[in-house]
C-alpha positions, -999 to 999 in steps of 0.1 A, spaced: 130 -451 -219 130 -454 -182 164 -436 -181 147 -405 -200 119 -406 -175 142 -406 -146 162 -377 -160 130 -357 -166 117 -364 -131 151 -353 -117 150 -322 -137 114 -316 -127 125 -318 -89 152 -293 -94 130 -269 -112 104 -270 -84 132 -265 -56 146 -236 -78 111 -219 -81 105 -223 -44 139 -205 -38 130 -178 -62 96 -173 -47 112 -169 -13 138 -144 -26 111 -124 -43 90 -122 -12 120 -109 7 128 -83 -18 90 -70 -20 85 -68 16 98 -33 20 75 -22 -6 45 -36 11 36 -7 33 41 18 4 19 -2 -19 -6 -5 8 -8 32 13 -12 37 -25 -40 10 -25 -58 30 1 -55 62 -18 -70 46 -50 -98 32 -28 -105 67 -16 -104 82 -51 -129 53 -63 -152 63 -34 -151 99 -42 -155 92 -78 -187 72 -70 -200 101 -48 -193 134 -66 -211 154 -41 -183 149 -16 -159 164 -41 -182 193 -46 -187 197 -10 -149 199 -4 -144 222 -33 -172 244 -19 -155 244 17 -122 255 2 -140 282 -17 -157 295 13 -128 295 35 -100 320 28 -67 302 16 -49 313 48 -75 294 69 -73 265 47 -35 264 50 -38 266 88 -63 237 89 -42 217 66 -12 221 89 -34 212 119 -47 182 101 -12 171 91 3 176 125 -29 155 139 -22 128 113 16 126 122 8 125 160 -17 97 156 8 77 133 35 81 158 13 72 187 1 40 169 37 30 162 44 35 200 15 13 208 26 -14 184 61 -14 200 47 -19 234 
């Protein structure tokens, strides 16, 4: 009986170490996806926020309706450029 318990205990230790190795490998594989998933999570948070406050969506739709499409396109380009500039500046500050 004790021999069986010793084998079970040994097998348990092997499984525990194998699980730890697998967790480490999985964490290393998932790390490159972390920033992408974080961005998707932010997008979902914004969508939930707007869903709870429909007046925001109505206001944005009205703004797009009031402005001509050419103006909207210019403002979207400017906003995108400002976003990229801020993102690159933040990366530069983090590296320093």
